[in-house]
Each structure stands twice: as structure tokens, then as C-alpha cells.
N, C-alpha and C positions, 0 to 999 in steps of 0.2 A: 504494500500500500504506500503511495507517495506521501512524503512528509507534509505536504500542504493540503491534504484531503480535509474537506469540511463536511460534516454530517448534514444530510438534507433536513430541512425544518419547514414544516407547514405552518402558515399563518393565515388566520381568517380575518379579513378586514373588508370593509364595505367597498363597493365598486367606486364610489365617490372618492374615498381616501386613496385608493390605489391609483386612480387617475391623477390626483394631485401629486402623489409620489412620482409617477411616471413623468409628469410635466417638469418637476424640479430636477429629476434625474437627467432628463434630456438636456436641460439647460446647463447641467454640470458635466455633460458627456459621460454619464454613468448609466448602468442598467438600474432598474428599479431595485433589484436585489442589492447591488453595491451601494446604492443611495441609502437604503435602510441600514446596511452594515456601517456605513460612514457616520450616519446620524447616531447610531448606538455607541460607536466607539468614541465619538467626540463629546458625549454627554457626561 
């Protein structure tokens, strides 16, 4: 198994919130997943 393997994690959020995250992620040139990860790591 590679050293940088991340466990899959399912998250239930509203479509409205997901669209907001996707919008922010696109403006930061990140995927929605990476945007959520970034937000969590910087808090």
C-alpha cells in the first residue's frame, strides 16, 4: 500500500452546500474534495 493512501470517507451534505463548495473550489483551482480537506486543515 502506498504511503500517501487516504481512506475513503463518505459525507452527507445538502446539494446547496456542495454547490457552494464546488464554486469556491473552482475559484481556488481545487477539487471539491481538496477544498474540504484544505478548509479542515486550516481551521
